[in-house]
PAMI-23380 format. One record per residue: residue number from 1; residue in three letters; x, y, z of N, C-alpha, C in turn. Coordinates in steps of 0.2 Angstrom, whole numbers, plus 5000, padded with zeros to 4 digits. Each point is the difference from the previous one (the first is absolute). Layout:
N
@nr->NUM; rest->ALA; nxx->X; nyy->Y; nzz->Z; caxx->X; cayy->Y; cazz->Z; cxx->X; cyy->Y; czz->Z
...
//
This chain:
77
@nr->1; rest->MET; nxx->5057; nyy->5018; nzz->5070; caxx->5004; cayy->5002; cazz->4995; cxx->5001; cyy->4994; czz->4993
@nr->2; rest->VAL; nxx->4999; nyy->5004; nzz->4996; caxx->5000; cayy->4993; cazz->4995; cxx->5008; cyy->4999; czz->4997
@nr->3; rest->ARG; nxx->5001; nyy->4994; nzz->4999; caxx->5008; cayy->5001; cazz->4998; cxx->5000; cyy->5001; czz->4993
@nr->4; rest->PRO; nxx->5005; nyy->5002; nzz->4995; caxx->5003; cayy->5002; cazz->4995; cxx->4999; cyy->4992; czz->4997
@nr->5; rest->PRO; nxx->4999; nyy->5003; nzz->4993; caxx->5002; cayy->4993; cazz->4995; cxx->5005; cyy->4998; czz->5001
@nr->6; rest->SER; nxx->5006; nyy->5003; nzz->5003; caxx->5007; cayy->4997; cazz->5000; cxx->4999; cyy->4992; czz->5003
@nr->7; rest->ALA; nxx->4998; nyy->5003; nzz->5006; caxx->4999; cayy->4993; cazz->5004; cxx->4997; cyy->4993; czz->4996
@nr->8; rest->ARG; nxx->5004; nyy->4995; nzz->5004; caxx->5000; cayy->4995; cazz->4997; cxx->4993; cyy->4995; czz->5002
@nr->9; rest->PRO; nxx->4995; nyy->4999; nzz->4995; caxx->4994; cayy->4996; cazz->5003; cxx->5001; cyy->4992; czz->5000
@nr->10; rest->LEU; nxx->4997; nyy->4996; nzz->5004; caxx->5002; cayy->4995; cazz->5004; cxx->4993; cyy->4998; czz->4999
@nr->11; rest->ARG; nxx->5000; nyy->4991; nzz->4998; caxx->4994; cayy->4998; cazz->5000; cxx->4999; cyy->4995; czz->5006
@nr->12; rest->ARG; nxx->4992; nyy->5002; nzz->5006; caxx->5002; cayy->4997; cazz->5005; cxx->4993; cyy->4997; czz->5004
@nr->13; rest->ARG; nxx->4999; nyy->4997; nzz->5002; caxx->4993; cayy->4997; cazz->5003; cxx->5000; cyy->5000; czz->5007
@nr->14; rest->TYR; nxx->4993; nyy->4999; nzz->5004; caxx->4998; cayy->4999; cazz->5005; cxx->4996; cyy->4996; czz->5000
@nr->15; rest->LEU; nxx->4998; nyy->4996; nzz->5005; caxx->4993; cayy->4994; cazz->5000; cxx->4998; cyy->5002; czz->5009
@nr->16; rest->ASN; nxx->4996; nyy->5001; nzz->5000; caxx->4994; cayy->5002; cazz->5007; cxx->4997; cyy->4992; czz->5003
@nr->17; rest->ALA; nxx->5004; nyy->4998; nzz->5003; caxx->4998; cayy->4993; cazz->5001; cxx->4995; cyy->5002; czz->5008
@nr->18; rest->LYS; nxx->5002; nyy->5006; nzz->5004; caxx->4996; cayy->4998; cazz->5008; cxx->4995; cyy->5006; czz->5001
@nr->19; rest->TYR; nxx->4999; nyy->5004; nzz->4996; caxx->4997; cayy->5007; cazz->5001; cxx->4994; cyy->4999; czz->4995
@nr->20; rest->PRO; nxx->4994; nyy->5002; nzz->5003; caxx->4994; cayy->5002; cazz->4996; cxx->5001; cyy->5004; czz->4994
@nr->21; rest->LEU; nxx->5002; nyy->5004; nzz->5000; caxx->5000; cayy->5005; cazz->4994; cxx->5009; cyy->5004; czz->5002
@nr->22; rest->VAL; nxx->5003; nyy->5002; nzz->4992; caxx->5006; cayy->5002; cazz->5004; cxx->5001; cyy->5006; czz->4995
@nr->23; rest->VAL; nxx->5001; nyy->5003; nzz->5000; caxx->5001; cayy->5007; cazz->4993; cxx->5008; cyy->5002; czz->5001
@nr->24; rest->LEU; nxx->5002; nyy->4999; nzz->4992; caxx->5008; cayy->5002; cazz->5002; cxx->5001; cyy->5008; czz->4998
@nr->25; rest->ARG; nxx->5002; nyy->5005; nzz->5002; caxx->4999; cayy->5007; cazz->4998; cxx->5008; cyy->5002; czz->4998
@nr->26; rest->PHE; nxx->5000; nyy->5001; nzz->4995; caxx->5006; cayy->5003; cazz->4997; cxx->5002; cyy->5007; czz->5001
@nr->27; rest->GLU; nxx->5007; nyy->5003; nzz->4997; caxx->5001; cayy->5009; cazz->5002; cxx->4995; cyy->5003; czz->4995
@nr->28; rest->ASP; nxx->4998; nyy->4996; nzz->4996; caxx->4996; cayy->5006; cazz->4994; cxx->4995; cyy->5000; czz->5000
@nr->29; rest->GLY; nxx->4997; nyy->4996; nzz->5006; caxx->4994; cayy->5001; cazz->5001; cxx->4994; cyy->4995; czz->4999
@nr->30; rest->HIS; nxx->5002; nyy->4995; nzz->4996; caxx->4995; cayy->4996; cazz->4998; cxx->5003; cyy->4994; czz->5002
@nr->31; rest->GLU; nxx->4993; nyy->4996; nzz->5002; caxx->5000; cayy->4992; cazz->5004; cxx->4998; cyy->4995; czz->4998
@nr->32; rest->ILE; nxx->5002; nyy->4993; nzz->5003; caxx->4998; cayy->4995; cazz->4998; cxx->4995; cyy->4996; czz->5004
@nr->33; rest->GLN; nxx->4995; nyy->5000; nzz->4999; caxx->4996; cayy->4992; cazz->5006; cxx->5001; cyy->4995; czz->5000
@nr->34; rest->LEU; nxx->5002; nyy->4998; nzz->5004; caxx->4998; cayy->4991; cazz->5001; cxx->4996; cyy->4998; czz->5004
@nr->35; rest->ARG; nxx->4996; nyy->4996; nzz->5000; caxx->4997; cayy->4997; cazz->5005; cxx->5004; cyy->4992; czz->5001
@nr->36; rest->ARG; nxx->4997; nyy->4997; nzz->5005; caxx->5004; cayy->4994; cazz->5004; cxx->4998; cyy->4994; czz->4993
@nr->37; rest->GLY; nxx->5009; nyy->4998; nzz->5001; caxx->5003; cayy->4995; cazz->4994; cxx->5000; cyy->5002; czz->4995
@nr->38; rest->ASP; nxx->5000; nyy->5007; nzz->4996; caxx->5003; cayy->5004; cazz->4996; cxx->5005; cyy->5001; czz->5000
@nr->39; rest->GLY; nxx->5005; nyy->4997; nzz->4993; caxx->5006; cayy->5004; cazz->4999; cxx->5000; cyy->5006; czz->4995
@nr->40; rest->LYS; nxx->5004; nyy->5003; nzz->5000; caxx->5000; cayy->5006; cazz->4991; cxx->5007; cyy->5000; czz->5001
@nr->41; rest->SER; nxx->5003; nyy->5001; nzz->4994; caxx->5005; cayy->5003; cazz->4998; cxx->4999; cyy->5008; czz->4997
@nr->42; rest->PHE; nxx->5008; nyy->5002; nzz->5002; caxx->4999; cayy->5009; cazz->4998; cxx->5005; cyy->5001; czz->4999
@nr->43; rest->ASP; nxx->5000; nyy->5006; nzz->4997; caxx->5009; cayy->5005; cazz->4997; cxx->5000; cyy->5002; czz->5006
@nr->44; rest->ALA; nxx->5005; nyy->5004; nzz->5002; caxx->5004; cayy->5004; cazz->5006; cxx->5006; cyy->5001; czz->4997
@nr->45; rest->TYR; nxx->5002; nyy->5008; nzz->5003; caxx->5006; cayy->5002; cazz->4998; cxx->5005; cyy->4999; czz->5007
@nr->46; rest->ALA; nxx->5007; nyy->4997; nzz->4999; caxx->5004; cayy->5000; cazz->5004; cxx->4999; cyy->5005; czz->5004
@nr->47; rest->GLY; nxx->5001; nyy->4998; nzz->5007; caxx->5000; cayy->5007; cazz->5004; cxx->4994; cyy->5002; czz->5007
@nr->48; rest->GLU; nxx->4994; nyy->4997; nzz->4993; caxx->4995; cayy->5004; cazz->5001; cxx->4996; cyy->4997; czz->5005
@nr->49; rest->THR; nxx->4996; nyy->5002; nzz->5005; caxx->4997; cayy->4999; cazz->5009; cxx->4993; cyy->4999; czz->4996
@nr->50; rest->ILE; nxx->4998; nyy->4995; nzz->5001; caxx->4993; cayy->4997; cazz->5003; cxx->4998; cyy->4997; czz->5004
@nr->51; rest->LYS; nxx->4993; nyy->5003; nzz->5002; caxx->4997; cayy->4998; cazz->5006; cxx->4995; cyy->4994; czz->5000
@nr->52; rest->VAL; nxx->4999; nyy->4997; nzz->5003; caxx->4996; cayy->4993; cazz->5001; cxx->4994; cyy->5001; czz->5005
@nr->53; rest->VAL; nxx->4996; nyy->5002; nzz->4999; caxx->4994; cayy->5002; cazz->5004; cxx->4994; cyy->4997; czz->5001
@nr->54; rest->VAL; nxx->4997; nyy->4997; nzz->5006; caxx->4996; cayy->4994; cazz->5002; cxx->4992; cyy->5006; czz->4999
@nr->55; rest->VAL; nxx->4997; nyy->4994; nzz->4997; caxx->4991; cayy->5004; cazz->4999; cxx->4998; cyy->4996; czz->5005
@nr->56; rest->TRP; nxx->4998; nyy->5001; nzz->5008; caxx->4997; cayy->4998; cazz->5002; cxx->4992; cyy->4999; czz->4999
@nr->57; rest->ASP; nxx->4996; nyy->5006; nzz->4999; caxx->4995; cayy->5001; cazz->4999; cxx->4997; cyy->5005; czz->4995
@nr->58; rest->ALA; nxx->4999; nyy->4999; nzz->4994; caxx->5000; cayy->5003; cazz->4993; cxx->4996; cyy->5005; czz->5001
@nr->59; rest->SER; nxx->4993; nyy->4998; nzz->5004; caxx->4996; cayy->5004; cazz->5000; cxx->4999; cyy->5006; czz->5006
@nr->60; rest->ALA; nxx->5004; nyy->4997; nzz->5005; caxx->5003; cayy->5007; cazz->5005; cxx->5007; cyy->5005; czz->4998
@nr->61; rest->GLY; nxx->5003; nyy->4997; nzz->4996; caxx->5007; cayy->5002; cazz->4997; cxx->5006; cyy->4999; czz->5006
@nr->62; rest->ASP; nxx->5000; nyy->4994; nzz->5003; caxx->5005; cayy->5000; cazz->5003; cxx->5006; cyy->4997; czz->4996
@nr->63; rest->ARG; nxx->5006; nyy->5002; nzz->5002; caxx->5004; cayy->4999; cazz->4997; cxx->5005; cyy->5000; czz->5005
@nr->64; rest->GLU; nxx->5008; nyy->4995; nzz->4998; caxx->5005; cayy->4998; cazz->5006; cxx->5006; cyy->5000; czz->4996
@nr->65; rest->VAL; nxx->5006; nyy->5005; nzz->4998; caxx->5004; cayy->4998; cazz->4998; cxx->5005; cyy->4994; czz->5003
@nr->66; rest->ILE; nxx->5001; nyy->4994; nzz->4997; caxx->5005; cayy->4994; cazz->5002; cxx->5007; cyy->4999; czz->4999
@nr->67; rest->ALA; nxx->5000; nyy->5007; nzz->4995; caxx->5008; cayy->4997; cazz->4998; cxx->5000; cyy->5007; czz->4993
@nr->68; rest->VAL; nxx->5008; nyy->5001; nzz->5001; caxx->5001; cayy->5006; cazz->4994; cxx->5007; cyy->4996; czz->4999
@nr->69; rest->MET; nxx->4999; nyy->5002; nzz->4993; caxx->5007; cayy->4993; cazz->4997; cxx->5003; cyy->5005; czz->4995
@nr->70; rest->LYS; nxx->5005; nyy->4998; nzz->4998; caxx->5003; cayy->5002; cazz->4994; cxx->4998; cyy->4996; czz->4994
@nr->71; rest->ALA; nxx->5001; nyy->5000; nzz->4993; caxx->4995; cayy->4998; cazz->4997; cxx->5006; cyy->4992; czz->4999
@nr->72; rest->GLU; nxx->5008; nyy->5000; nzz->5000; caxx->5003; cayy->4996; cazz->5001; cxx->5000; cyy->4995; czz->5005
@nr->73; rest->GLN; nxx->4995; nyy->5000; nzz->5006; caxx->5000; cayy->4997; cazz->5006; cxx->4993; cyy->4994; czz->4997
@nr->74; rest->PHE; nxx->4994; nyy->5003; nzz->4994; caxx->4996; cayy->4996; cazz->4999; cxx->5004; cyy->4993; czz->4996
@nr->75; rest->GLU; nxx->4996; nyy->4996; nzz->4997; caxx->5004; cayy->4991; cazz->4996; cxx->4999; cyy->5004; czz->4996
@nr->76; rest->GLU; nxx->5004; nyy->4996; nzz->4994; caxx->5002; cayy->5002; cazz->4995; cxx->4992; cyy->4996; czz->4996
@nr->77; rest->GLY; nxx->4999; nyy->5003; nzz->4995; caxx->4994; cayy->4997; cazz->4997; cxx->4999; cyy->5001; czz->4994
//
């Protein structure tokens, strides 16, 4: 479900310091990929749910959801 435009946008940040490749998967279907050591700021709506997925082996499609977080739970960016 995509949030209506009346929702308040937030600027957030995520840093991947631990995993080989992390994918942030948003409710509207878009994804942000971050390699180990990379950080990225992104816009999300207040209340939006974002899945944090680790890709262990990209060639095998081996993925694991390690967290499901609301936009407010990410650090401000």
